[in-house]
C-alpha positions in Angstrom: -11.6 -50.5 5.9 -10.1 -48.8 2.9 -8.1 -45.7 3.5 -7.6 -43.0 0.6 -4.5 -41.5 2.3 -1.1 -42.8 3.9 -1.3 -39.7 6.5 -3.8 -37.2 7.3 -2.6 -33.9 9.6 -5.8 -32.6 11.1 -6.6 -29.3 12.2 -3.4 -27.3 10.5 -3.1 -23.6 10.7 -0.8 -23.4 7.3 1.1 -20.8 5.7 3.1 -20.3 2.6 5.0 -17.5 1.2 1.6 -16.0 -0.2 -1.2 -17.2 2.1 -2.4 -18.6 5.4 -5.5 -21.0 5.8 -6.7 -23.7 8.1 -7.5 -27.0 6.6 -6.5 -31.0 6.9 -3.6 -32.2 5.0 -3.7 -35.4 3.3 -0.5 -37.1 2.3 -0.2 -40.3 0.0 3.0 -41.5 -1.6 5.1 -38.9 0.0 2.9 -36.2 -1.8 0.5 -33.7 -0.6 -2.7 -35.2 -2.5 -5.5 -32.9 -0.9 -6.1 -29.9 1.2 -9.6 -29.8 3.4 -12.7 -32.1 2.7 -13.1 -35.4 3.6 -10.2 -38.0 4.1 -9.4 -41.0 6.2 -6.2 -42.6 6.9 -4.6 -45.5 9.3 -2.4 -42.7 10.7 -3.2 -39.2 11.6 -1.1 -36.1 13.6 -3.2 -33.6 15.1 -1.8 -30.4 14.8 -3.9 -28.6 17.3 -4.3 -25.2 15.4 -0.4 -25.1 15.0 1.6 -23.6 12.7 2.1 -26.0 9.7 4.9 -24.6 7.2 6.8 -26.1 4.4 10.0 -27.7 5.7 13.0 -25.3 5.4 15.4 -25.5 2.7 18.9 -24.5 3.6 20.5 -23.9 0.3 24.2 -23.0 1.6 25.7 -26.0 3.6 28.9 -27.9 3.4 29.0 -31.4 4.3 31.9 -33.8 3.9 33.9 -31.1 2.0 37.4 -31.4 1.9 39.1 -28.1 2.2 42.1 -26.8 0.5 43.7 -25.3 3.8 43.7 -28.9 5.2 40.7 -28.6 7.8 37.9 -31.3 7.3 34.4 -30.5 7.6 33.0 -32.1 10.7 29.5 -33.3 9.3 29.3 -35.8 6.7 26.0 -36.3 4.6 24.9 -38.5 7.5 25.3 -36.3 10.6 24.6 -32.9 8.7 21.2 -33.9 7.2 20.3 -35.4 10.7 21.2 -31.9 12.4 19.2 -30.1 9.5 16.2 -32.4 9.9 16.1 -31.6 14.0 16.1 -28.2 13.1 12.9 -28.3 10.5 15.0 -28.3 7.3 13.9 -31.1 4.9 16.2 -30.1 1.9 19.5 -29.0 1.8 21.7 -28.0 -1.2 25.6 -28.5 0.0 28.7 -28.1 -2.5 30.3 -30.6 -4.7 33.8 -28.9 -4.9 36.1 -29.3 -8.1 39.5 -28.2 -6.9 42.3 -27.4 -9.4 43.6 -30.3 -11.6 40.2 -32.4 -10.8 37.6 -32.7 -13.7 34.0 -31.5 -12.9 32.6 -34.8 -13.7 35.0 -36.8 -11.0 33.9 -34.1 -8.1 30.1 -34.5 -8.9 30.7 -38.2 -8.8 32.4 -38.1 -5.6 29.9 -36.1 -3.8 27.0 -38.4 -5.1 29.0 -41.0 -3.7 29.1 -39.5 -0.4 25.5 -38.4 -0.4 24.0 -41.6 -1.8 22.9 -44.2 1.2 23.9 -41.1 3.9 21.5 -38.3 3.5 18.2 -38.7 5.7 16.3 -35.7 3.7 16.7 -34.6 0.0 19.3 -32.5 -1.3 20.5 -31.2 -4.7 24.4 -29.9 -5.2 25.9 -26.4 -6.1 29.1 -27.1 -8.0 32.3 -25.0 -6.9 34.1 -24.3 -9.9 37.8 -23.6 -9.5 39.9 -25.0 -12.6 37.8 -24.1 -16.1 41.1 -24.2 -17.8 40.8 -28.3 -17.1 41.0 -29.6 -20.6 37.7 -31.6 -20.2 35.8 -28.7 -18.5 33.4 -27.4 -21.4 31.9 -30.9 -22.0 31.8 -32.3 -18.7 29.9 -28.9 -17.3 27.3 -29.3 -19.9 26.8 -33.2 -18.9 26.6 -32.3 -15.0 24.2 -29.4 -15.9 21.9 -31.7 -18.2 21.7 -34.0 -15.5 20.1 -31.6 -12.8 22.9 -29.4 -11.4 21.9 -25.9 -12.0 24.0 -23.7 -9.8 27.6 -23.0 -10.0 29.6 -21.3 -7.2 32.6 -19.3 -7.9 34.9 -17.2 -5.6 36.7 -14.2 -5.7 39.1 -14.8 -2.8 41.1 -17.5 -1.3 44.1 -18.1 -3.4 43.4 -22.0 -4.2 40.1 -21.3 -6.0 39.7 -17.5 -6.6 39.1 -16.9 -10.2 40.3 -13.9 -12.1 38.1 -11.7 -14.2 38.5 -13.6 -17.5 37.9 -17.0 -15.9 34.5 -15.2 -14.4 33.3 -13.9 -17.6 33.9 -17.3 -19.1 31.8 -19.2 -16.6 29.2 -16.5 -16.6 28.9 -17.1 -20.3 28.7 -21.0 -20.1 26.1 -20.6 -17.2 24.1 -18.5 -19.8 24.1 -21.3 -22.2 23.3 -24.0 -19.7 20.5 -22.1 -17.9 22.5 -21.9 -14.5 22.7 -19.6 -11.9 25.8 -18.4 -10.4 26.7 -18.3 -6.8 29.4 -15.9 -6.1 31.5 -15.3 -2.6 32.2 -11.6 -2.7 35.2 -10.3 -1.4 38.1 -8.4 -3.1 41.3 -10.7 -2.4 43.8 -7.9 -3.2 42.5 -5.7 -0.6 42.4 -8.6 2.1 46.0 -9.8 1.3 47.0 -6.2 1.5 45.6 -5.5 4.9 46.3 -9.0 6.4 50.0 -8.5 5.6 49.9 -5.1 7.6 48.2 -6.8 10.2 50.7 -9.6 10.6 53.7 -7.3 10.1 52.5 -5.7 13.4 52.1 -8.9 15.6 48.1 -8.5 15.3 47.6 -12.0 15.1 44.7 -13.0 17.6 41.0 -14.2 16.2 39.6 -10.6 16.8 42.0 -9.1 13.6 40.3 -11.4 11.4 37.6 -8.9 11.3 40.0 -6.1 10.5 41.4 -8.4 7.6 38.4 -8.3 5.7 36.7 -4.9 5.9 33.2 -4.3 4.5 34.7 -2.5 1.5 36.4 -5.7 0.2 32.8 -7.4 0.2 31.4 -4.2 -1.4 33.9 -4.0 -4.4 33.3 -7.5 -5.3 30.0 -7.3 -5.2 30.1 -4.4 -7.6 32.1 -6.3 -10.1 29.8 -9.4 -10.1 27.0 -7.6 -10.5 28.5 -6.0 -13.6 29.4 -9.2 -15.1 26.0 -10.6 -14.0 24.3 -7.5 -16.1 26.6 -8.1 -19.1 25.2 -11.4 -19.5 21.7 -11.3 -17.8 22.7 -14.5 -15.6 20.9 -15.2 -12.6 23.4 -14.4 -9.8 23.0 -15.1 -6.0 25.3 -13.0 -3.8 25.7 -15.1 -0.8 26.5 -14.2 2.7 25.8 -10.8 2.5 27.1 -8.9 5.4 27.3 -5.2 5.0 24.7 -2.3 4.1 27.4 -1.0 1.3 26.6 -4.4 -0.8 22.9 -4.2 -0.5 22.9 -0.7 -2.0 25.1 -2.2 -4.8 22.5 -4.8 -5.5 19.8 -2.5 -5.2 21.7 -0.6 -8.2 22.1 -3.5 -10.4 18.5 -4.9 -10.2 17.4 -1.0 -11.2 19.4 -1.8 -14.3 17.6 -5.0 -14.9 20.1 -7.7 -13.5 18.6 -10.9 -12.0 20.4 -10.6 -8.6 19.3 -12.5 -5.7 20.7 -11.5 -2.2 21.1 -14.2 0.8 22.4 -13.6 4.3 23.0 -15.9 7.2 21.8 -16.6 11.0 25.1 -15.4 12.3 25.1 -11.9 10.8 21.7 -11.3 12.1 22.2 -12.8 15.5 26.0 -13.0 16.6 27.9 -10.2 17.9 31.6 -9.3 16.2 32.9 -9.4 20.1 32.6 -13.3 19.8 36.1 -13.1 17.9 37.3 -11.2 20.9 37.9 -13.8 23.6 40.9 -14.9 25.4 43.1 -17.9 24.7 41.9 -18.3 21.0 38.3 -18.7 21.9 37.8 -16.1 19.4 38.5 -18.9 16.8 34.6 -20.2 17.3 33.8 -17.0 15.8 36.0 -17.0 12.7 34.1 -17.1 9.3 33.9 -15.2 6.2 32.7 -12.5 5.7 33.4 -11.7 9.3 30.9 -11.2 12.0 30.4 -7.4 11.9 28.9 -4.4 13.8 25.5 -3.8 15.1 24.9 -1.4 12.9 25.7 -3.5 9.9 23.3 -6.5 11.2 20.4 -3.7 11.5 21.0 -2.9 7.9 20.6 -6.6 7.3 17.6 -7.0 9.4 16.1 -3.8 7.6 17.0 -5.7 4.0 15.2 -9.0 5.6 12.1 -6.7 6.3 11.8 -4.6 2.9 12.5 -7.5 0.6 16.1 -6.8 -0.4 17.4 -9.9 0.8 15.7 -13.3 -0.8 17.0 -16.2 1.3 18.5 -16.6 4.7 20.6 -19.6 5.1 23.1 -21.1 7.5 26.3 -21.3 5.7 27.0 -24.6 8.0 30.6 -24.9 7.6 31.5 -27.0 10.9 34.6 -27.7 12.2 35.5 -29.3 15.4 37.5 -27.1 18.1 40.8 -29.0 18.0 43.4 -30.3 15.6 41.0 -31.9 13.1 39.3 -28.7 12.5 39.7 -25.1 13.7 43.3 -25.9 14.6 44.4 -28.1 11.9 47.7 -26.2 11.6 48.2 -26.1 15.3 46.6 -23.7 18.0 49.5 -21.2 18.5 49.1 -19.6 14.9 47.7 -16.4 13.4 44.0 -15.9 12.5 44.8 -16.6 8.9 45.9 -20.1 10.0 42.5 -21.1 11.6 40.1 -22.8 9.6 36.9 -20.7 8.6 33.3 -21.3 9.4 30.6 -21.8 11.8 28.1 -24.5 12.5 24.5 -23.7 12.3 21.9 -25.7 10.0 20.0 -27.0 13.1 19.8 -23.6 14.6 19.0 -21.6 11.5 14.9 -22.0 11.2 14.6 -21.6 15.2 16.8 -18.7 15.7 15.2 -16.9 12.8 11.8 -17.7 13.6 12.7 -16.3 17.4 14.1 -13.4 16.1 12.1 -12.5 13.1 8.6 -13.7 13.7 8.4 -13.6 17.2 9.7 -10.4 17.6 7.1 -9.2 14.9 9.8 -7.8 12.6 8.2 -10.0 9.6 5.1 -11.9 9.2 4.7 -15.8 8.9 4.6 -15.6 5.0 7.6 -13.6 5.0 9.4 -16.3 7.2 8.3 -18.9 5.0 9.8 -17.0 1.9 13.0 -16.3 3.3 13.5 -20.0 4.8 12.0 -22.0 2.2 9.8 -20.8 -0.8 12.2 -18.5 -2.4 15.3 -20.9 -2.5 12.7 -23.2 -4.0 12.3 -21.1 -6.6 15.7 -19.7 -7.1 17.3 -23.2 -7.7 14.8 -24.9 -9.4 12.9 -26.8 -7.0 9.7 -24.9 -6.8 6.4 -26.9 -7.1 8.3 -29.6 -5.4 9.6 -27.9 -2.3 8.7 -25.0 -0.4 5.3 -24.9 -0.2 1.9 -26.5 0.8 0.0 -27.3 -2.5 -1.5 -30.6 -3.9 1.3 -32.1 -6.0 3.9 -30.8 -3.6 6.1 -33.5 -1.6 4.9 -33.3 1.8 7.7 -31.7 3.5 6.0 -29.9 6.6 7.0 -28.6 10.0 4.4 -28.3 12.7 5.9 -25.4 14.9 5.7 -25.1 18.6 5.9 -21.4 18.8 5.5 -21.5 23.0 8.6 -23.1 23.3 11.7 -21.9 25.5 15.1 -23.5 25.0 18.7 -22.3 26.2 20.8 -23.6 23.4 23.3 -26.2 24.8 25.6 -27.8 22.5 25.2 -31.1 24.2 21.5 -31.6 22.6 22.9 -30.6 19.2 23.2 -33.3 16.5 25.9 -32.0 14.5 29.4 -33.6 14.6 30.7 -30.3 16.3 31.8 -29.9 19.8 30.7 -26.3 20.2 28.4 -24.1 19.0 28.5 -20.1 18.7 25.1 -19.7 19.8 25.8 -21.5 23.2 23.4 -19.6 25.6 21.3 -18.2 23.3 17.3 -18.6 24.0 15.0 -19.6 21.4 11.2 -19.4 21.6 10.1 -21.5 19.1 11.3 -25.2 17.7 9.5 -27.6 15.1 7.5 -30.3 17.3 7.2 -32.4 14.2 9.2 -32.3 10.9 8.2 -34.6 7.8 10.1 -35.3 5.1 8.1 -36.9 1.9 5.3 -37.7 4.5 7.8 -39.7 6.8 8.3 -37.9 10.5 12.2 -37.4 10.6 12.2 -35.4 13.8 9.9 -34.9 17.0 11.5 -31.8 18.8 15.0 -32.5 19.7 14.7 -36.6 18.8 15.7 -37.7 15.1 13.4 -40.3 14.0 14.0 -40.8 10.3 16.4 -43.4 8.4 19.8 -43.3 7.1 19.7 -43.0 3.2 16.3 -42.0 2.5 17.3 -38.6 1.2 16.9 -38.4 -2.3 19.0 -36.4 -5.1 16.7 -33.8 -6.7 16.9 -32.6 -10.4 17.0 -29.0 -10.5 15.2 -27.0 -13.4 16.9 -24.3 -15.2 17.5 -20.8 -13.3 14.9 -18.1 -12.7 15.8 -14.9 -15.0 13.4 -12.0 -13.9 14.3 -9.5 -17.1 14.3 -10.3 -21.0 17.3 -7.9 -21.1 19.7 -5.8 -18.7 20.5 -2.0 -19.5 24.0 -3.2 -20.8 22.7 -5.7 -22.9 20.2 -3.0 -24.6 23.4 -0.9 -25.0 25.3 -3.4 -26.9 22.4 -4.6 -28.7 22.3 -1.1 -30.5 25.3 -2.1 -32.4 23.9 -5.7 -33.1 26.5 -7.4 -30.5 25.4 -10.8 -29.1 27.3 -12.2 -26.3 25.8 -15.5 -26.4 23.5 -17.8 -28.8 20.8 -17.6 -26.2 20.6 -13.7 -25.8 
C-alpha cells in the first residue's frame, strides 16, 4: 500500500495565534503538507479532540554558557534541549557570548560546536556583544549576521559586559545596517552599584537584599534610555525580562513615537513571590535572578500587560545553576548576595505554568497563549513561516495538550541538570501529552523520546520593523540628516 504521508495526526483541535479549527494534520519529511481531507500514513496519532498547538519557542535561554563571574551553567545543549522538549518547547534561541578580548566569529563558532550533535530540537543564537572595540569586530559582525544570526544582545549593567552609551549607539547603528534586532538587559548600573554599596556598608548581605539592590527605577531608567536610542535609529528592539509597570509605561510611550519596541517578560515574574528570596540558611539564593522577583502589585501589572497586548513574549530566561559550589555558590557559601550566581531554571515549566495560570484561569484565550509562547517569537526573530504556526509548509513542530492533567511540581521528575526548581510544590493543570519536532515525537508527558543531535541550526531572516520612520527620525530628516545608509 502506498502512503502519501509519513504521519497523520487525527482529530486535532488546532489553534494558532489568529484562528481555531478542527482537522487532521498530514506530515511528510518533517513538514506539514496537508490540513484536512483524505490522507493515509503508516503512522497515526489520535489527538482525540485535544488542543493541538504549535510547539513552543523559548527565545531566552542560557545553555552551556561560561559566565564572567565564575559560575557555570548546569545545562549543556543536550540536557537543556531535552528539558525544553519535555515541557512542550520545540525551538530555543540561546546565547552565544562574546567576552571582552574575544572575537565575534570565535564566539559563534564555539557555540556552534557546543550545540552541533547535542541539541535535540532546533535552535538559533542571540549574539551577546561585550567588546565592540575588538579590531575585527565590524568585519566579523557582518559575516555572522549574513550567516543567519539576526539578534544582538547588549547589557547596561554587569561590569564585565556592560556597554556605555557610545558603544550602544555604535551597535544600534550596525544593527540597522545588517537588518538585526537588538535585545537589551535594561538596568541602570550606577543606581545598582550605589544602592548595593550602601547595603553592604550596613551588613545587609542576605539574599533578600538582592531585591533592594535593584529597584524598579533602575530598570525603568535604562528602558527609557534604550527606547530613545531605538527611536533614533528605528532599530527593532526587544526589552527583555520586563519586571515592572514603570517600564511598561515607557515602552508604550516609545511605541507611540513610532519606535519598534518589543517587550518580554518571564514565567518567574508572573508566578513566583518575592518572599522566595527571604528564606533561612541561604535558601533565598534559589530566588536570585535579575531583575529581581518583585511585589504582587508589579506581577499584576505584568499580567495586565499579558492580557492587553503590551507584552509580546513570555520566555523562561532559563539560567540554570546547581545549588552548590559549581553553580550558585561558585565563590563559597558564606558570601553576600552580590557573590551568588544570578539566574533561575525554568525552560521545562514555562509552557505548562503559563497555560495553567493564563489559559486555565481565563485570563487569556488559547490564541493569545500561542502568540505569547511561540508565534510572536517566530515573527520577531525571523523564523515565521517555519515555526510558531500550524500551516501547510511549516515545520511539524506540534504539541498535543492534556488540559485535564494535574501535577505538583517535583524536581525529581525534571530533566534539567539542576538540583532544585524554584517552582517546587506549585501545581500545574495542563501538560503536553505529545510533543513533536519536525514530525518526530520527542516527548510523551514527562518522558523524552527524541534523539541527541537531531536539532538543527535555523537561519534567521531580517528583523521586523513595524514603522517606516520614528518621530525623532522625522525631526532629524527635516534638516536633511541621515543616520545610516538604509534610512
